C-alpha positions in Angstrom: 25.1 15.9 28.7 21.9 14.7 26.9 21.6 17.3 25.0 24.9 17.4 23.7 24.3 13.5 22.7 20.9 14.4 21.1 22.8 17.4 18.9 25.5 14.6 17.9 23.1 12.3 16.6 20.8 14.4 15.2 16.7 15.4 16.4 15.4 12.8 13.4 17.6 10.1 15.0 17.0 10.8 18.2 13.5 10.1 17.5 14.6 6.8 15.7 13.9 8.4 12.0 15.9 8.0 9.3 17.0 11.3 7.5 17.3 10.2 4.0 14.0 8.2 3.6 12.1 11.0 5.4 13.3 13.5 3.3 12.3 11.7 0.3 9.0 10.7 1.9 8.2 14.6 2.0 9.4 15.4 -1.1 6.7 12.8 -2.4 4.2 13.9 -0.6 4.8 17.7 -1.5 4.8 16.4 -5.2 1.6 14.7 -4.9 -0.5 17.6 -3.2 0.9 19.7 -6.2 -1.1 16.3 -8.7 -3.5 16.2 -6.5 -4.2 20.3 -6.3 -4.8 19.9 -10.1 -6.8 16.3 -10.8 -9.0 17.9 -8.0 -9.8 21.1 -10.1 -7.6 23.4 -8.3 -9.7 22.6 -5.0 -7.6 24.0 -2.2 -10.0 21.4 0.3 -9.4 19.1 -1.1 -5.6 19.8 -0.5 -5.8 20.6 2.7 -7.8 17.9 3.6 -5.2 15.4 1.9 -2.5 17.4 3.6 -4.4 16.9 7.2 -4.7 13.5 6.7 -0.6 13.0 5.9 0.0 14.7 9.3 -2.1 12.2 11.0 0.2 9.8 9.6 3.3 11.3 10.1 2.5 11.4 13.5 1.8 7.7 13.7 4.9 7.4 12.1 6.6 8.8 14.6 4.5 7.2 17.0 5.4 3.8 15.6 9.2 4.1 15.2 8.9 4.8 19.1 8.1 1.0 20.1 10.4 -1.7 21.0 10.6 -4.8 19.0 9.1 -6.7 22.2 6.1 -4.2 22.4 5.4 -4.9 18.6 5.6 -8.9 19.3 3.7 -8.3 22.3 0.9 -6.1 20.5 0.4 -8.3 17.1 -1.9 -10.9 17.9 -4.0 -8.0 20.0 -3.7 -5.8 17.1 -4.7 -8.9 14.4 -7.8 -9.7 16.7 -9.1 -6.2 16.8 -8.8 -5.5 13.0 -10.0 -8.6 12.4 -13.7 -7.8 14.6 -13.7 -4.5 12.8 -13.8 -6.5 9.3 -16.5 -8.2 10.5 -18.4 -5.6 11.9 -18.2 -4.4 7.9 -20.4 -6.8 7.5 -22.8 -5.8 9.0 -22.6 -2.1 10.3 -20.0 -0.9 7.4 -20.8 2.1 4.7 -19.3 2.8 1.4 -20.8 3.2 -3.0 -21.5 -0.3 -4.2 -19.9 -2.1 -1.1 -19.5 -2.1 2.5 -15.8 -1.2 3.1 -15.8 1.2 5.8 -16.6 1.9 9.1 -18.6 5.6 10.1 -16.9 6.6 13.5 -18.9 10.1 13.2 -15.3 12.4 12.9 -13.7 9.6 10.4 -14.6 7.2 8.3 -12.1 4.1 8.7 -11.0 1.2 6.3 -10.3 -2.0 8.3 -8.7 -3.8 5.3 -5.8 -0.8 5.0 -5.4 -1.6 8.9 -5.0 -5.7 8.3 -2.1 -4.6 5.9 0.0 -4.1 9.2 -1.9 -6.2 11.7 -1.0 -9.4 9.2 2.6 -9.2 8.5 3.4 -8.1 12.4 1.0 -11.2 13.8 3.0 -13.1 11.0 6.8 -11.5 11.7 6.4 -12.3 15.8 4.9 -15.9 15.3 7.7 -16.8 12.2 10.4 -15.0 14.4 9.8 -17.2 17.6 10.1 -20.4 15.8 12.9 -22.6 13.6 13.1 -21.0 10.1 12.0 -22.1 7.3 9.0 -22.9 8.3 7.2 -26.9 8.6 4.2 -27.7 7.3 2.4 -26.9 10.5 3.9 -23.2 11.3 2.5 -22.8 7.3 -0.6 -24.0 7.5 -1.0 -21.8 11.0 0.4 -18.7 8.8 -2.0 -19.4 5.7 -5.0 -20.1 8.2 -4.4 -16.5 9.5 -4.2 -15.1 5.8 -7.0 -16.8 4.8 -9.4 -15.4 7.5 -8.9 -11.7 6.8 -8.4 -12.2 3.0 -11.7 -13.9 3.2 -13.9 -11.2 5.4 -12.2 -8.7 2.8 -13.3 -10.9 -0.3 -17.0 -10.2 1.0 -17.2 -6.5 0.7 -16.6 -7.4 -2.0 -12.7 -5.9 -2.3 -10.8 -8.0 -4.7 -7.8 -5.4 -4.9 -7.3 -4.9 -1.0 -8.0 -8.7 -0.5 -4.5 -9.1 -3.1 -2.8 -7.1 -1.3 -3.3 -8.7 1.8 -2.6 -11.7 0.9 0.5 -10.5 -0.7 1.5 -9.2 2.7 1.4 -12.2 4.2 3.2 -14.6 1.7 5.9 -11.8 1.7 6.3 -13.0 5.3 6.6 -16.7 4.3 8.8 -16.0 1.1 11.3 -13.7 3.5 11.2 -16.4 6.2 12.7 -18.7 3.6 9.9 -21.0 2.4 11.5 -23.9 1.1 10.5 -23.9 -3.2 8.7 -27.2 -3.3 6.3 -25.9 -0.9 6.2 -22.4 -2.9 5.5 -25.2 -5.9 2.7 -26.4 -4.1 1.6 -22.9 -2.9 1.3 -21.7 -6.8 -0.1 -25.1 -8.1 -3.3 -25.3 -5.8 -3.6 -21.6 -6.5 -3.7 -22.1 -10.4 -5.9 -25.1 -9.8 -8.2 -22.9 -7.6 -8.5 -20.6 -10.3 -11.6 -21.5 -12.0 -13.6 -22.3 -8.9 -12.6 -18.3 -7.8 -13.6 -17.1 -11.6 -17.0 -18.4 -11.2 -17.0 -17.3 -8.1 -16.1 -13.5 -9.1 -19.2 -10.8 -8.8 -19.7 -9.4 -12.9 -18.4 -6.3 -12.7 -15.0 -7.9 -11.1 -14.9 -10.4 -14.1 -16.0 -7.5 -16.3 -12.3 -5.7 -15.5 -10.7 -9.0 -16.2 -11.9 -9.4 -19.6 -11.6 -5.6 -20.7 -8.0 -6.1 -19.4 -7.8 -8.6 -21.9 -9.3 -6.7 -24.6 -10.5 -3.0 -23.9 -12.0 -2.1 -27.2 -14.5 -5.0 -26.4 -16.8 -2.2 -24.9 -14.8 0.9 -25.6 -18.2 3.2 -24.4 -18.6 0.8 -20.9 -16.1 -1.1 -19.2 -13.4 -0.3 -21.1 -14.0 3.6 -21.0 -11.4 4.1 -18.3 -8.8 2.8 -19.1 -8.8 3.4 -22.5 -8.6 7.0 -21.5 -6.1 6.9 -18.9 -3.8 5.5 -21.9 -4.6 8.3 -23.9 -3.4 10.9 -20.9 -0.4 8.9 -20.4 0.2 8.8 -24.1 -0.9 12.7 -24.9 1.4 13.6 -22.2 4.9 13.2 -24.6 8.6 13.6 -23.2 7.6 17.0 -21.4 3.8 17.5 -20.8 1.1 20.3 -21.2 2.2 21.8 -18.1 0.6 21.9 -14.4 -3.2 21.9 -14.4 -3.3 22.1 -18.3 -4.0 18.4 -19.0 -7.2 17.7 -20.9 -8.1 14.2 -20.2 -8.5 15.3 -16.6 -10.0 18.7 -16.9 -12.7 17.8 -19.5 -13.8 15.0 -17.6 -12.7 12.2 -19.6 -10.4 10.7 -17.4 -12.2 9.0 -14.0 -11.7 9.3 -10.5 -8.4 11.6 -11.3 -7.6 12.8 -8.1 -7.8 9.2 -6.4 -7.0 5.4 -8.9 -5.6 7.0 -12.2 -3.7 10.3 -10.8 -0.9 8.7 -11.8 -2.1 9.3 -15.7 -2.7 13.2 -14.6 1.1 12.7 -14.0 2.1 11.7 -16.8 -0.6 13.9 -19.1 0.8 17.3 -17.1 4.7 16.5 -16.4 5.4 13.7 -19.5 7.7 11.1 -19.8 10.7 13.7 -17.9 8.2 14.1 -15.0 7.4 10.1 -14.8 10.5 9.4 -14.6 11.8 12.0 -12.1 8.9 10.7 -10.0 9.4 7.2 -10.3 13.2 7.6 -9.5 12.1 8.7 -6.0 9.8 5.8 -5.7 12.9 3.6 -6.4 15.5 5.6 -4.4 12.7 5.3 -1.5 12.5 1.2 -1.7 16.0 1.0 -2.6 16.6 3.1 0.8 14.0 1.6 3.0 15.5 -2.6 1.7 19.1 -1.2 3.0 17.5 -0.5 6.3 15.4 -3.5 6.3 18.6 -6.3 5.9 20.1 -4.1 8.4 17.9 -4.5 11.2 19.5 -6.9 13.9 16.8 -9.8 14.2 14.6 -12.3 12.6 11.3 -10.7 13.6 12.9 -6.7 11.9 14.0 -8.5 8.4 10.8 -10.1 8.3 8.3 -7.3 9.3 10.6 -4.5 7.5 11.0 -6.7 4.4 7.2 -6.8 4.2 6.6 -3.0 4.5 9.0 -2.2 1.8 7.7 -5.2 -0.3 3.4 -3.5 0.0 5.2 -0.7 -1.0 6.2 -1.8 -4.0 3.0 -3.4 -4.8 0.8 -0.7 -4.8 3.1 1.3 -7.1 3.4 -1.7 -9.4 -0.2 -2.5 -9.1 -1.2 1.0 -9.6 1.3 2.0 -12.6 0.4 -0.9 -14.4 -3.3 -0.6 -13.8 -3.6 3.1 -15.1 -1.0 1.8 -18.0 -3.4 -1.2 -19.2 -0.8 -3.8 -17.6 -2.8 -5.1 -15.3 -6.5 -4.8 -14.3 -8.0 -1.7 -12.8 -8.8 -3.3 -9.2 -8.4 0.6 -7.4 -4.8 0.8 -5.8 -3.9 4.7 -5.0 -0.7 5.4 -5.9 1.1 5.9 -2.6 1.6 8.7 -0.7 -0.1 10.6 -4.4 -3.5 9.6 -5.0 -6.3 11.0 -2.2 -7.4 9.2 0.5 -6.3 8.7 4.0 -6.6 5.6 5.2 -4.1 3.9 3.2 -1.8 7.2 3.0 -1.6 6.3 7.3 -1.0 2.4 6.6 1.7 3.4 4.0 3.5 5.8 7.2 3.2 4.0 9.4 4.9 1.1 7.7 7.7 3.4 7.4 7.6 4.1 10.9 8.1 0.3 11.7 11.3 -0.3 9.3 13.1 3.2 11.0 12.5 2.1 14.5 13.9 -1.5 13.7 16.6 -0.2 11.7 17.3 1.9 14.7 17.3 -0.4 17.1 20.5 -1.8 15.6 22.3 1.3 16.3 21.1 2.8 19.5 19.4 -0.5 21.9 16.6 0.5 23.8 
């Protein structure tokens, strides 16, 4: 009888996974490895390491999708505290080039700031779902305090890009919780007033990124080099591109970090406008399907958390595409599920596991 029920629902449904969303994610990851193969100078080792990392992310997706919401709510404070302690540990024993952002665990290097993009929304969604919505001043102060502590720890690494993304993941929860517009305007005003103070506390390289964004030609052979070469690569692809593995900007080493932050430029150069449009349509389909699943979660906790996960994925995409095309400052944000990297990919896939698991509880109670 049980096997008959499984066959009717399908194995993906039985595992609390959404078939259309899983199919689109797998297609995106395969396309990403094809682009990575070219961006990494056709190095099979790099592609294999990325495939292993994506496999770990898929395992995390599968496991998290099985967790009932009540367990997620119970685990949220402990996960938040654990990641917070890891961020503190990074300040003392962290490793990295120019910035302490990773913990060396021997077998792997782990970036706790990426895990905070899951831990913080979990914490806030669990907190606000148990209280009257929209949140009042007391709950708002508590939520902002929970956001400020990890953001501050990430800023001192220093990692401005990730700190902004973590802050946005928490603020998204507040927005979805129905935060009153007068509170939103008050927060926006305070943020605007604090910008001069933030500017004077930025590192010189961070200030240069902002100045270069405003005028890349001010130092074309120095700080402006990266974005200028990226825009050349994006524009040189034309309508149909130069062909897979035939991009000159990346293979002649004009393009910086072609397999990580600037892999979208490789995609644009080799596959052209048509290839970029196809990939962006795939991203849009993933986002729309995820929004649909999030909107049909059965309680406030599920809707808040799933909505924040969709927003995080969209933010990754928007910031990376804006960065490589010169519309935003260069902040070191990877193209989701395409750029080379393990922690960010695992975090995003775990987020999709949350979305699918929370939605499945609407159909199959348990």
